[in-house]
C-alpha positions as CSV (number, residue, x, y, z in Angstrom):
1,M,89.6,101.4,97.9
2,D,91.7,104.1,99.4
3,R,90.3,103.8,102.9
4,L,90.6,100.0,102.8
5,S,94.2,100.4,101.7
6,L,94.9,102.9,104.5
7,V,93.4,100.5,107.1
8,L,95.6,97.7,105.8
9,V,98.7,99.9,105.9
10,I,97.9,100.9,109.4
11,I,97.5,97.2,110.4
12,G,100.8,96.4,108.7
13,A,102.5,99.4,110.6
14,I,101.1,98.1,113.9
15,N,102.4,94.6,113.1
16,W,105.9,96.0,112.3
17,G,105.9,98.0,115.4
18,L,105.1,94.9,117.4
19,I,107.9,93.1,115.7
20,G,110.4,95.9,116.3
21,L,109.4,96.4,120.0
22,F,108.7,92.9,121.2
23,Q,109.8,90.5,118.4
24,F,106.1,89.5,118.2
25,D,104.5,89.0,114.8
26,L,100.8,89.2,115.4
27,I,99.9,88.0,111.9
28,A,102.1,84.9,112.3
29,F,100.8,84.3,115.8
30,L,97.1,84.5,114.7
31,F,97.5,82.4,111.5
32,G,100.0,79.7,112.3
33,G,103.5,81.2,111.5
34,Q,105.1,83.3,108.8
35,M,105.2,80.5,106.3
36,A,101.5,79.6,106.7
37,L,99.6,80.2,103.5
38,I,97.1,82.6,105.0
39,S,99.9,84.6,106.7
40,R,101.7,84.9,103.3
41,V,98.5,86.0,101.6
42,L,97.9,88.6,104.3
43,Y,101.4,89.9,104.0
44,T,101.0,90.2,100.3
45,I,97.7,92.0,100.6
46,V,99.1,94.5,103.1
47,G,102.2,95.1,100.8
48,A,99.8,95.7,97.8
49,A,97.8,98.2,100.0
50,G,101.1,99.9,100.8
51,L,101.9,100.2,97.1
52,W,98.4,101.5,96.4
53,S,98.7,104.1,99.2
54,I,101.7,105.6,97.4
55,S,99.1,107.0,94.9
56,L,97.3,108.7,97.7
57,L,100.3,110.9,98.2
58,F,99.8,112.4,94.7
59,T,96.0,112.1,94.5
60,S,95.2,114.0,97.7
61,H,97.7,116.7,96.9
62,A,96.2,117.2,93.5
63,R,92.8,117.3,95.0
64,E,93.8,120.0,97.6
65,E,95.5,122.0,94.9
66,R,92.3,122.0,92.8
67,T,90.3,123.0,95.8
68,D,92.7,125.8,96.6
69,H,92.5,127.2,93.0
70,A,88.7,127.0,93.1
71,R,88.6,129.0,96.3
72,V,90.9,131.6,94.7
73,D,88.9,131.7,91.5
74,G,85.6,132.0,93.5
75,A,87.0,134.9,95.6
76,N,88.1,136.8,92.5
77,A,84.7,136.5,90.8
């Protein structure tokens, strides 16, 4: 789930970059406009992936912290 969310966030970031640089919305272009149902569903999915990815900020940090503690504990043993 984490990797899928990351891929979707990257797709969303690329799309926003295209909008910012060239005023070109790739999702809308591919699926019939911003108001097309499929475009709106994709925007929603990418947004949900962005929200999910917020948890990665805390999860990966906690994982790294546990790994660091395990290394220190192992070195002291």
